[in-house]
Each structure stands twice: as structure tokens, then as C-alpha cells.
C-alpha positions as CSV (number, residue, x, y, z in Angstrom):
1,M,-17.0,18.8,-19.8
2,K,-14.0,20.8,-21.4
3,I,-12.3,20.5,-24.4
4,L,-9.2,22.7,-25.6
5,V,-8.7,23.0,-29.8
6,V,-5.8,24.5,-31.0
7,D,-6.0,24.9,-34.4
8,D,-5.1,27.8,-36.9
9,N,-8.2,27.9,-38.6
10,V,-11.1,29.2,-37.4
11,D,-13.6,27.1,-39.4
12,V,-11.9,23.8,-38.3
13,I,-12.8,24.9,-34.5
14,K,-16.3,26.0,-35.2
15,S,-17.3,22.5,-36.8
16,L,-15.4,20.6,-33.9
17,Q,-18.0,23.2,-31.7
18,D,-20.8,22.0,-33.7
19,V,-20.3,18.2,-33.9
20,L,-19.0,17.6,-30.4
21,E,-21.7,19.8,-28.8
22,D,-22.2,17.3,-25.5
23,Y,-18.7,19.2,-24.2
24,E,-17.5,23.3,-24.0
25,I,-14.8,23.8,-26.6
26,I,-12.6,26.5,-25.9
27,G,-10.7,27.2,-29.3
28,C,-7.4,29.1,-29.8
29,S,-5.2,29.6,-32.8
30,S,-1.0,29.6,-31.4
31,I,0.5,28.1,-28.6
32,G,0.4,31.3,-26.5
33,E,-3.0,31.5,-26.3
34,A,-3.5,27.9,-25.4
35,K,-0.6,28.2,-22.8
36,E,-2.6,31.1,-21.7
37,I,-5.9,29.2,-21.3
38,L,-4.2,26.6,-19.9
39,S,-2.9,28.8,-16.8
40,Q,-6.1,30.5,-16.0
41,E,-8.4,27.0,-16.9
42,N,-8.1,24.0,-14.7
43,E,-11.2,21.9,-15.6
44,I,-9.7,21.2,-19.4
45,E,-9.5,17.4,-19.8
46,V,-8.5,17.0,-23.7
47,A,-6.7,19.2,-25.7
48,I,-7.0,18.6,-29.6
49,I,-3.7,19.9,-31.8
50,D,-3.4,20.8,-34.7
51,I,0.3,19.9,-36.0
52,M,1.0,22.7,-38.2
53,L,-0.1,25.9,-36.4
54,G,1.0,28.5,-39.0
55,E,4.8,29.2,-38.5
56,E,4.9,27.1,-35.2
57,N,4.8,23.5,-34.3
58,G,2.2,21.9,-32.9
59,L,4.1,19.2,-31.2
60,D,5.9,21.8,-29.0
61,L,2.7,22.7,-27.3
62,L,2.3,18.6,-27.0
63,S,5.7,18.8,-25.1
64,Y,4.5,21.4,-22.9
65,I,1.5,19.4,-21.9
66,K,3.0,16.4,-21.3
67,S,5.9,18.1,-19.4
68,S,3.7,20.5,-17.4
69,L,0.2,19.3,-17.4
70,S,0.1,15.5,-17.9
71,N,-3.4,14.6,-16.8
72,I,-4.3,16.3,-20.0
73,E,-4.6,13.9,-22.6
74,C,-3.7,14.8,-26.4
75,I,-5.2,14.7,-29.6
76,M,-3.0,15.3,-32.6
77,I,-4.6,16.5,-36.1
78,S,-3.2,17.4,-39.1
79,G,-4.2,17.9,-42.7
80,Y,-0.5,16.6,-43.8
81,S,-0.3,13.1,-44.1
82,N,2.9,12.6,-42.6
83,I,3.7,9.1,-40.8
84,E,6.9,10.1,-39.1
85,K,5.3,12.6,-37.4
86,A,2.6,10.7,-36.2
87,V,4.7,8.2,-35.0
88,L,6.6,10.9,-32.8
89,S,3.7,12.2,-31.9
90,I,2.5,9.0,-30.2
91,K,5.9,8.4,-28.6
92,M,5.3,12.4,-27.1
93,G,2.3,11.1,-25.6
94,A,-0.5,12.1,-27.5
95,Y,-3.3,9.6,-27.4
96,D,-3.9,9.5,-30.9
97,F,-3.4,11.3,-34.5
98,I,-5.9,11.7,-36.5
99,E,-5.6,13.0,-40.7
100,K,-7.8,16.5,-42.3
101,P,-9.8,16.8,-43.7
102,I,-11.2,15.4,-39.9
103,S,-14.2,12.5,-40.1
104,Y,-16.6,13.6,-37.3
105,Q,-17.4,10.1,-36.4
106,K,-13.8,9.0,-36.0
107,I,-13.1,12.3,-33.9
108,K,-15.9,11.4,-31.4
109,V,-14.9,7.4,-30.9
110,V,-11.3,8.8,-30.4
111,L,-12.3,11.4,-28.1
112,N,-14.6,9.0,-25.9
113,N,-11.4,6.7,-25.7
114,A,-9.4,9.9,-24.7
115,I,-11.1,10.4,-21.6
116,E,-12.3,6.5,-20.8
117,H,-8.2,6.5,-20.8
118,K,-7.9,9.4,-18.4
119,K,-10.4,7.8,-16.1
120,Y,-8.4,4.5,-16.1
121,K,-4.5,6.7,-15.3
122,E,-6.7,8.7,-12.4
123,L,-7.9,5.3,-11.1
124,F,-4.9,3.6,-11.6
125,S,-2.7,6.5,-10.2
126,K,-4.5,6.5,-7.2
127,E,-4.6,2.5,-6.6
128,L,-0.8,2.9,-6.8
129,K,-0.7,5.7,-4.3
130,K,-2.4,3.8,-2.0
131,Y,0.1,1.3,-2.2
132,E,3.5,3.3,-2.0
133,I,6.6,2.4,0.0
134,I,6.9,5.0,2.5
135,G,10.0,5.8,3.8
136,N,13.7,7.5,3.0
137,S,16.0,4.7,5.1
138,K,18.4,2.7,3.0
139,A,16.6,-0.3,3.3
140,T,13.3,1.5,1.9
141,K,15.1,3.0,-1.0
142,K,16.8,-0.3,-1.9
143,I,12.9,-2.0,-1.6
144,N,11.9,0.4,-3.7
145,E,14.5,0.3,-6.5
146,L,14.0,-3.6,-6.6
147,I,10.5,-2.8,-7.1
148,E,11.1,-1.2,-9.9
149,K,13.2,-3.3,-11.6
150,A,10.8,-6.5,-10.7
151,S,7.9,-4.6,-12.4
152,K,9.7,-4.5,-15.6
153,L,10.7,-8.4,-15.5
154,D,7.9,-11.1,-15.5
155,F,10.5,-13.1,-13.1
156,P,9.0,-15.0,-9.9
157,V,9.1,-12.7,-6.9
158,L,10.3,-14.1,-3.4
159,I,9.4,-11.2,-0.6
160,Y,10.6,-12.1,2.9
161,G,9.4,-10.1,6.1
162,E,8.1,-10.6,9.6
163,S,4.5,-10.1,10.1
164,G,2.9,-6.4,9.2
165,V,6.3,-5.2,7.4
166,G,4.3,-5.0,4.1
167,K,5.3,-7.8,2.2
168,E,1.3,-7.8,0.5
169,H,1.7,-3.9,-0.5
170,I,4.9,-4.7,-2.2
171,A,3.3,-7.7,-4.3
172,N,-0.1,-5.2,-5.1
173,L,2.9,-2.6,-6.4
174,I,5.1,-5.0,-8.4
175,H,1.9,-6.2,-10.1
176,L,0.3,-2.8,-10.6
177,K,3.4,-1.7,-12.2
178,S,3.7,-4.8,-14.9
179,K,2.4,-5.3,-17.9
180,R,-0.2,-7.6,-16.4
181,G,-1.0,-4.5,-13.9
182,K,-4.6,-3.8,-15.9
183,N,-5.8,-7.2,-14.9
184,E,-6.7,-8.3,-11.1
185,M,-4.6,-9.9,-9.3
186,V,-5.3,-13.5,-7.5
187,K,-4.6,-13.6,-3.6
188,L,-4.1,-16.9,-1.7
189,N,-3.3,-17.7,1.6
190,C,-1.0,-20.8,1.9
191,A,-1.3,-21.2,5.4
192,A,-5.4,-20.9,5.2
193,I,-5.7,-23.8,2.6
194,P,-6.7,-27.7,4.5
195,E,-4.3,-30.0,2.5
196,S,-7.2,-32.0,1.3
197,L,-8.3,-29.2,-0.2
198,F,-4.8,-27.9,-1.8
199,E,-5.6,-29.4,-5.5
200,S,-9.3,-28.1,-6.3
201,E,-8.5,-24.8,-4.5
202,F,-5.4,-24.5,-7.0
203,F,-6.4,-26.1,-9.9
204,G,-10.3,-26.0,-10.2
205,Y,-12.5,-29.1,-10.6
206,E,-15.1,-30.3,-13.2
207,K,-18.7,-31.5,-12.2
208,G,-19.3,-34.4,-11.1
209,A,-15.0,-34.6,-9.8
210,F,-16.3,-35.5,-6.3
211,T,-19.3,-35.5,-4.1
212,G,-20.7,-31.8,-3.9
213,A,-18.9,-30.8,-7.0
214,V,-22.3,-29.9,-9.0
215,T,-20.5,-27.3,-11.0
216,Q,-17.2,-26.8,-12.8
217,K,-15.1,-24.3,-10.6
218,K,-11.7,-22.6,-12.0
219,G,-8.6,-22.9,-9.9
220,K,-6.6,-19.9,-8.8
221,I,-4.0,-20.3,-10.7
222,E,-6.3,-20.5,-13.9
223,L,-8.2,-17.7,-12.6
224,A,-4.9,-16.0,-12.3
225,H,-4.4,-16.4,-16.7
226,N,-2.6,-13.0,-17.9
227,S,-2.3,-12.0,-14.1
228,T,-0.4,-12.5,-11.3
229,I,-1.0,-15.1,-8.2
230,F,0.1,-14.1,-4.6
231,L,0.9,-17.0,-2.8
232,D,1.3,-15.6,1.4
233,E,3.1,-17.7,3.7
234,I,4.6,-20.1,0.8
235,G,6.5,-21.8,3.6
236,E,3.7,-23.2,5.0
237,L,2.9,-25.1,1.9
238,P,3.0,-29.1,2.9
239,L,5.9,-30.5,0.7
240,S,3.3,-33.2,0.0
241,Q,1.9,-30.1,-2.5
242,Q,4.8,-28.1,-3.6
243,A,5.7,-30.9,-6.2
244,K,2.1,-30.2,-7.6
245,L,3.4,-26.6,-7.7
246,L,6.8,-26.7,-9.0
247,R,4.9,-29.1,-11.8
248,V,2.9,-26.2,-12.9
249,L,5.3,-23.6,-12.9
250,E,7.6,-25.5,-15.3
251,D,4.7,-26.7,-17.9
252,K,2.5,-24.0,-17.3
253,N,-0.3,-25.9,-17.2
254,I,-3.1,-27.8,-14.9
255,I,-5.4,-30.1,-15.1
256,R,-8.3,-29.9,-13.2
257,V,-9.6,-31.9,-10.1
258,G,-11.7,-34.8,-12.3
259,G,-10.4,-33.8,-15.6
260,N,-7.7,-34.8,-17.9
261,K,-7.1,-31.9,-20.4
262,P,-4.3,-29.7,-19.7
263,I,-5.3,-26.1,-19.7
264,P,-2.5,-23.8,-21.0
265,V,-2.1,-20.7,-18.1
266,D,-0.1,-17.9,-18.4
267,F,0.9,-16.0,-15.1
268,R,3.4,-14.3,-13.4
269,L,4.1,-15.4,-9.6
270,I,4.7,-13.4,-6.3
271,T,5.1,-15.3,-3.0
272,A,5.5,-14.0,0.6
273,T,6.8,-15.7,3.8
274,N,7.7,-14.7,7.1
275,K,10.0,-18.1,7.4
276,D,13.8,-18.6,6.5
277,L,12.8,-21.0,3.9
278,Q,17.0,-21.7,3.1
279,N,16.9,-23.1,6.9
280,L,13.4,-24.9,5.8
281,V,15.5,-26.4,2.6
282,K,18.4,-27.7,4.9
283,E,15.3,-29.2,7.5
284,Q,13.8,-31.1,4.6
285,K,10.7,-29.1,5.0
286,F,10.8,-26.9,1.9
287,R,11.8,-28.5,-1.6
288,E,14.9,-26.7,-2.9
289,D,13.8,-27.1,-6.5
290,L,10.9,-25.3,-5.6
291,F,12.7,-22.5,-3.7
292,Y,15.3,-21.8,-6.3
293,R,12.0,-21.7,-8.7
294,I,10.2,-19.2,-6.7
295,G,13.2,-16.8,-5.9
296,V,14.2,-15.4,-9.0
297,I,14.1,-12.0,-7.2
298,I,14.4,-11.8,-3.8
299,I,12.8,-9.0,-2.1
300,E,13.9,-9.3,2.1
301,V,11.8,-6.3,4.0
302,P,13.5,-5.3,7.1
303,P,11.1,-4.6,10.8
304,L,10.7,-1.6,11.2
305,R,12.6,-1.3,14.5
306,E,15.9,-1.6,12.3
307,R,14.6,1.2,10.0
308,R,14.0,4.1,12.3
309,E,13.9,6.6,9.8
310,D,10.8,5.1,8.4
311,I,8.8,5.7,11.4
312,P,8.2,9.5,11.4
313,L,7.2,9.6,7.7
314,L,4.9,6.7,8.1
315,T,3.1,8.2,11.3
316,T,2.8,11.6,9.5
317,H,1.8,9.7,6.4
318,F,-1.0,7.7,8.4
319,L,-2.4,10.0,10.2
320,K,-2.5,12.4,7.5
321,Q,-4.6,9.2,5.6
322,V,-6.8,9.2,8.5
323,S,-7.5,12.9,8.8
324,I,-8.6,13.2,4.8
325,E,-10.7,10.2,5.7
326,N,-12.6,11.8,8.5
327,N,-12.8,14.9,7.3
328,I,-11.2,16.1,10.6
329,E,-7.6,17.3,10.2
330,K,-5.0,16.4,13.3
331,S,-1.1,16.9,13.3
332,I,1.3,15.2,16.1
333,D,3.7,17.2,18.1
334,K,8.1,16.6,18.0
335,D,7.8,14.9,21.8
336,A,5.1,12.3,20.5
337,L,6.9,11.5,17.4
338,D,10.3,11.0,19.2
339,I,8.7,8.7,21.5
340,I,7.3,6.6,18.4
341,S,10.4,6.4,16.6
342,Q,12.2,4.7,19.2
343,M,9.7,1.8,20.1
344,D,9.8,-1.4,18.6
345,F,6.8,-2.6,16.9
346,K,6.6,-6.0,17.4
347,G,3.5,-6.0,14.6
348,N,5.6,-3.4,12.4
349,I,4.0,-1.0,10.0
350,R,0.1,-3.0,10.8
351,E,1.1,-2.0,14.4
352,L,2.1,1.6,14.1
353,K,-1.0,2.2,12.0
354,N,-3.2,0.9,14.3
355,L,-1.8,3.0,17.0
356,I,-2.0,6.1,14.7
357,L,-5.8,5.2,14.4
358,R,-6.3,4.9,18.2
359,L,-4.5,7.8,19.0
360,F,-6.6,10.0,16.2
361,G,-9.7,8.1,17.4
362,L,-9.3,9.2,21.3
363,S,-7.0,12.6,21.0
364,E,-9.4,15.6,22.0
365,G,-7.1,18.6,20.5
366,K,-6.1,18.6,17.1
367,I,-2.2,18.0,17.7
368,I,-1.5,14.6,19.3
369,T,0.8,14.9,22.2
370,K,3.1,12.8,24.6
371,N,0.2,13.1,27.1
372,D,-2.2,11.7,24.3
373,L,0.5,8.9,24.1
374,E,1.3,7.8,27.2
375,Y,-2.7,7.4,27.9
376,I,-2.7,5.2,25.1
377,L,0.0,3.3,25.9
378,N,-0.7,2.6,29.5
379,P,-4.1,3.8,30.7
380,C,-3.9,2.5,34.2
381,K,-0.9,4.4,34.6
382,Q,-2.7,7.5,33.6
383,I,-5.1,7.2,36.1
384,A,-2.1,6.4,39.3
385,T,-0.8,10.1,38.0
386,D,-4.4,11.6,38.6
387,S,-4.4,14.8,40.6
388,I,-6.6,12.9,43.4
389,F,-3.2,11.4,44.7
390,E,-1.8,14.4,45.1
391,K,-4.8,16.3,47.4
392,T,-6.1,15.2,50.8
393,L,-9.4,13.9,50.6
394,P,-11.7,11.8,52.6
395,L,-11.5,8.0,51.9
396,S,-15.2,8.0,50.5
397,E,-14.5,10.9,48.1
398,A,-11.0,9.5,46.7
399,K,-12.9,5.9,46.0
400,K,-15.2,7.9,44.0
401,L,-12.7,10.2,42.3
402,L,-10.7,7.3,41.8
403,E,-14.1,5.2,40.5
404,K,-14.9,8.4,37.6
405,T,-11.5,8.4,36.6
406,Y,-11.5,4.6,35.5
407,I,-15.2,4.8,34.1
408,L,-13.8,7.7,32.3
409,T,-10.9,5.8,31.0
410,Q,-13.3,2.9,29.8
411,L,-15.4,4.9,28.1
412,R,-12.7,6.3,26.3
413,L,-11.2,3.3,25.2
414,N,-14.2,2.1,23.9
415,N,-15.1,5.4,22.0
416,N,-17.6,6.3,24.3
417,N,-19.9,3.2,23.5
418,I,-21.4,2.3,26.8
419,S,-22.5,-1.0,26.2
420,K,-18.8,-2.5,25.1
421,T,-17.6,0.2,28.4
422,A,-20.2,-2.2,30.5
423,I,-18.6,-5.7,28.9
424,S,-15.1,-4.2,29.8
425,L,-16.2,-3.2,33.7
426,N,-18.0,-7.0,33.8
427,V,-21.2,-5.0,34.5
428,L,-24.7,-4.7,32.9
429,P,-25.8,-1.1,30.9
430,N,-28.3,-0.2,33.1
431,N,-26.1,-0.6,35.9
432,L,-23.4,1.5,34.3
433,I,-25.8,4.3,33.3
434,R,-27.0,4.4,36.7
435,R,-23.7,4.5,38.3
436,M,-22.3,6.9,36.0
437,K,-25.4,9.6,36.7
438,E,-24.6,9.3,40.3
439,L,-21.1,10.0,39.3
440,D,-22.3,13.0,37.5
441,I,-20.4,11.2,34.2
442,K,-21.5,12.9,30.8
443,V,-20.7,11.6,27.4
444,S,-21.4,12.4,23.6
445,Q,-22.1,9.2,21.6
């Protein structure tokens, strides 16, 4: 691991090279030299910078690094005890400030912490990238604006949208960007909890609370202490349980099943639903007071068919993602992309991603074409338009060619898996293999 040390005192550089023997120390004495080194070395993890570099100001180098090479952590050092400069350097993005003469024990600790902090930031950045909301439509831009606002506040968030639009992605992004983002978000699908298990699932239980409660168990809300709890399908929560959730939201206390001691909980609530809660309120299927309590910030996510301008970006994003994951580069041509952009996608982004995965897996060339898309969307149509119908052949030969074409189609749809293909054709695998040999069908598995 490479560390850059910028100090006009050669003795300081040499002493740090001796003390930090586990690292490769690259030393220089001026901002110009430092910039030259940084332009050539791309493996520098941390820069240790003296604030007083002769007539130069080390804070100028700090500013340059933070604006151009933000992945490098900076530790500022100075022989002049100056609280204002220390505070200023931290505000400018320095990881820490150390006074001279340098305590070598302290520099080791600070350096190790800076490296760990850098690793955390890189992992955090990857995590954010994973949940980014792709698109340039007005609706998507508005969603991203609301995510930024919601992440800076600790208010409850309600996310509306059809299945597959990315409600959980939005919840993840708000949580990660918030002050609670360092702790894992707790997730719960309200539609998956039987009414009889609601209290034990949400609030936990004490040992002996009921038959089978052989140990104490924390509930989801208690596990979300100092973090965020995401309640998906909140519209499915039974009326009988809504009052209990409302009480917890107002009191910020829970009592485990079988217990009598209130336990303080500090959590942020994010909920999601594909139902119109206001209509449920009118139908007296959802408590009005709970609706207002959970819907302080409301984010409505339109279906993909109402923001078609996002489809090309999402398509290329998913294609790039799967290309990297499989180390096989594929792209898509304009004709295929135009067709995809006009599709309705009732399953929204989830359905689009599924289509891209199928196209990637079943297309043979490096460029996905209109023919590949038509083949995936309607494999039977592909058989009907096959060249066998454009030839005059004896009926026995036509039957064989049609059978061969159909078996090849099913093999392709099942990724050349003989067993799966046999199931789809309702034949035994051995019989399929024998027929493939008779029709001269060869596949690579």
C-alpha cells in the first residue's frame, strides 16, 4: 500500500519511512512535486500533508486532492498549534489533524483508521450505486429529488407504486443516505405475516410467553433501534394491528409479548404499498390517523409505461450490469431498443430486467437484435416464419425439420438443459437424447 508524505523537512519523511515500514512511503517537499506524483501513481491510498510547506500552504494541496482525487484520504500535520487550521482542514475533507512533533504511535493508529474509513467509503459507494434510480424522465428526477430531501430528514416515508417499480430500492437508498445508514435496515413484508403472529414478529417475546417460546426474542422494531424499518405492503396490515403500530410510532416504546417493561426504541419508518391508502381509509380498511402518521413524506412512483424515456437507459444499464457480472460484453441495437421502449411492462422494472437477462442469455451474437427480441417474445412465431414453409418438401422431411426446429427452440429457451427441455416437451430425457441423435441435433451444455 502506497502512502504519500508531503513535508519540506526531509527528516520527517525519513522517520515516517522508518516507522511505517509496512507501507511504501513516497516522499516529496512541494505541492508541485505532489501533483506530479499523484498524476503518475494511481495506487496511493493516503496522503500525509504538512500545512506549512515553506511558502506554500498544504491546505491548497488538500483542496486539490478532495476536488480531483476524492478517493485519497488526507491526514494533515503541523508544527504550529493552530485550532482554527485544524478545524478548517477537517471541514475541507481531511480525515484527521496531528500536531508536530509527531507521535508515531498516534500516526499509526490514525493511518490505520483512515485506511479502514476509505474501505468503508468504497463499500458504501458501491452499495449506493447498486440502488441508484436510473432514468431522465421528469418523474424519475422528481423521485431522486424527494430521496435527497427524505434522506436528510428523519420523517416517516410512504412509497406508492405498482409491483416492480422499485419501491424497495428507493427505501434502501433513503436509508443508506440518511444518518442511520451505517446500521442495517430491517425489512418486513406485512402481507406475509399471519395476524396471530403480528405482535411476536413486531415486538418480540419473553422466554415462556407461550408454548414454544424457549428463549427471549427481539422483534423487528427493536432490531431496528438506531436504524430504519421498512414495512412493505403496509396496506395489507390488518385493522386490528394498525392501532398497535400507531401506538409504537407515537410512544416510541414497545413491550415484548409476555413482558411488562416498556423498551424505548428509536427508529425511522419507511413504508410501501401498491394500494391506494386514501381509498382504504374511505372504505374504513385503513386507519386515517395511521395514514397521516406514516405519510409525512410521500413518494409516488409511476409505472414504467408512463415514463418510457427511462426504458432505454434502464435497458443499457441492466445490459452493462449483466455483461460485467458474466465477463461477456453485449450491446443492443437501435431497432430492438425502440421495440422495448414501446412495451407496456406490466411488471415494470422487474419485468424489464427479466427480459434483458433472457436476451443476454439466449442471444448468440455480441449485439442483441430485433430478431433476438422477437424470438424471446414469441418463439412459436419464429417457427412459423422459418424457411421450411418457404420450401417445397416431402411431408416426411417437413415434419422432421419442423420437429428439429421446435426441439432446438425449446433447448434454447431452457439454456440447452436436456432435463428441463424434456420436462417442457413432456418426454423422458433418454427419449429426447435419442430423438436428438436421429435429427442430428447437437448442443453444448
